[in-house]
N, C-alpha and C positions, 0 to 999 in steps of 0.2 A: 262360162259356167252359169251365169246368172240367167241367161235366156234358157238354158237347158232346165234349170230348177223352176222357172216361170212356166215353162212348157209342160213339165211334169205335173206341177200343181193343177194347172188347167185341164190336163187330161185326166186326172183323178176326178176332180170336180164334174167334168162333163160325163164320165162314166157312171158316177153315182147318180147324176141327175137322170140319165137315160135309163138306168136300171129302175129307179123308183117310178118314172113314167110308165115304163113297160108293164111293171107289176099292177099299177092301177088300170091300164087300158086292157091288158090281157089276162087279168087275174081271176076270170071267171071259168067255170068248168067243173070237173069232177077231181076230187082229192083222193086218187088211187092210194090204197094202203093206209088210210086214215080211219080211226074209229071214234065215234061220238059216244061219250059215256055221260051218264047222270047218276050221281049218288054211287058210283062204282059199278053201275049195271050199263052194259052195252045197249045203246039205242039203235044205232045203225052203223054200217060200214061203207066206206066209198061215198060219202056224201057230196051232194052238188052244191057249188059255191057261187053267189052272185054278189060281186064286190060293189056293184052299183047301189044296191039296196043294203049291203052288208047283212046277208042272210046266208044261213047254212040250212040246206033242205035235205031232209031224210026221206027216202022213198020207201 
């Protein structure tokens, strides 16, 4: 039972680590269905995101 619980905890930890790594590596692209607004007014929809420079670009 102890080995099962240790494996379960290790598996959860590894899956969380892989998810956060993948979000950082593959997190760039277009946010389909998202809307950027400022002061309640829509600026643009479906913006492009660059996670490396932490920017949202509206075309």
